[in-house]
N, C-alpha and C positions, 0 to 999 in steps of 0.2 A: 735590037733595044733588050736584047736578055741581059745582053754585056749592062747597060745601061743602071738594068736591074740588079743585076749585081753588085755594080760599086757605089750605090746609093745605099744598100744593104750593109756590104762589107765599110763605107764609110760612117752610117746607123750606130753598127757594133762597136766600133774603134769613138769614139764620142761615148755610148752611153760607160764605156771600158773606162775613158776618163774622170767622167763624173763621177762613177760608182767609187776611185779612187781616190777622192777629193783634192786633193794639190790642186786643181784648174780650179777649183772654187776657193782655197785658199788661197792663190796667188793670185787670182782674183779681186779678195777683197767679200768675198761671199760669205765666206765659215773663219769665224775666228780660230786662233794657234797662239799657242806658247811659246818663248824656247829662252833656255838658261841663258843668263846674266852674264859677260864678261866682264870679271873684275879682276886687274893686275895681268891679263894678259890670258887670264884661263878662265873656263866657263863654272863658275860656281852651278854646279847640277839643284843647290837650297833655293836657288832666286832665281823667278820665274817672273819675265816681261810675257803679257798676253797682248796681243791687239784687237782689236771687236772686230765681227764679223756684219756686215750688214744685213743675213739673213736671221745670224743667231747671235748678235748682241757680245758680250764678254762671257766665256767660259767661268763656269764657278769650280774652284779647286776645292772649297771646305770640306769635301769626301773626300780627301788625298791630306790631311791632316796642313792644310794649310792657308794662308791668314793672310789676308793686302796688307800691304806696307802704304803702296801711295797711291795713288789714281791720280792722272795727266788727262788730256784729250787725247782719245781713241788708245789708250794705253791703258795697264794695269801691271802695278809689281806686285809680285806675291813670296814671301815665306814658305818655305815648309819645312815639317820637322825631319824628312830625309827625301835620299833624292828620290827626285818624280821622272819616272822611265818614260823617254819619251813618244813609244808608243800606247802608253796611256795613260798623256797626259789628252784632256778633251780636246781637239779641234772644235767643236762645235757643240 
């Protein structure tokens, strides 16, 4: 009985760690995400494509000196004055 409790506890801790990381929620489409657009075979760090999350909608990159250049169903394209570091890009 104690072994079952320990296994369930370990699984719960693992699930909480995975959800806190955010990758699981982004991969499931629940949180928004942004990626650099590939132009001529190279990633352009000043041009981003953002996908809409079911829980948080589209991210707002205006505080990173970016502006929307195109709207598509489920996607927004942003042009930024300076490259946005992926760890700083809002994912939610």
